[in-house]
N, C-alpha and C positions, 0 to 999 in steps of 0.2 A: 287710498293710502298706499304709499310705496312700500314694497317688501324690503325688510332690512337685510343687507348683504353680510354674509359671514366673512370674517377677516382671512379665512384660509382659502378663499376662492379668488380666481383671476378671470378676466375676460380675455379670450384668445381671439385675435382677428386674423382671418385667413383670406388672402386675395386669390388663391387658386380657384378656378371656376367650380370644380366639383368637390372642393374641400380636400381633406387629407385624413387617411386612416393610419395611425401611428401604432406599430406593435409595441406592447408594453411587456416588461419582464414577467409580470404575473397578471392573469386575468385577461379580459377582452381588450381589443385595441382601443385607443383613444381616437374617437371620430370627431373631426372638426368640420363645422359647416363652412361651405365655400361661398364665393362671390355670387353664385347663381341660386343660393339658398333663400328661402323665404325669411331667414334670419339675418340677411345681409343688410348692412348699413354702410353707406359711402363706399360701395364696391368691395366690401370685406364681409365674409361670413363671421358672425359672432357666436362664440361658444363659451359658456361658463365651465371652468375646469378647476379642480382642487389644486392648490398651490404645490402640494407635495408631488402630485402626478406630473405637473409641468416641470418641476425641478428635475425629475428623472429624464424627461424628454430633452431638456436643455443640456444635461450631462451627456446623455447617450448620442445626441445628434448635434453636438456643438459645431461640427464641421459641415453640416448640411447647408447647401446653398440657400434653401428656402428660409432657414433660420438666420444665417449670416446677412442676407440681403433684406431681411425683415418683410418678406412676402407673408410670413407668419410671425406675429409678435404678440406678446402678453402685456396687459396693463392691469393695474389694481382694481379698476372699476370700468363699467360700461361707458360712462361719459368720457373718460380719458381715452379709451380704445376708439371711440367714435371720433374724437378730436384728432387723434393721430392718423386714423384711417382717412379722414378728410384731407389732412396735410399730404398724404401719400397717394391720393387718387390718381395722379398723373404718372406715378411710377409704374413701369411695365413689369408684368409678372412673367411674360414670355408665352402666354396662352391667349393673347388677344386675337380677334378675327383678322384675317388678311384683308387689307384694303385693295380691291382689284385695280383701282386707278393708280395707286402707288406702285403696285407690282408691275403694271404695264409700263410705267415710267422707267423701271429698272430692266426692261426687256423681257420680262416673264410673261408668257402668253398662255392662254388656256389650251389644253390638249384637244385635238379634233375628235 
């Protein structure tokens, strides 16, 4: 039997490899699971967060690149978050491993 979800919760998807720790005005930081987390689906760590807490994050960090570029995004339920994460799998977060063959083609070589 599926657990009923509270209406005041959101699923936050985070494509950053190690997740994100967001300082909150009161209390402990909001810690988001990252792409390398065991809670990752479609290359995004999934974390359930209270909607009120996420509203504070969106207000305080509205100009943050990770929020503007949807490297971190919120959806009303896990299924919607997974669907959007699947659509955004090819989007680069800037923390992908370097491809040595592509780097060599640009003239970048390993140090001796």
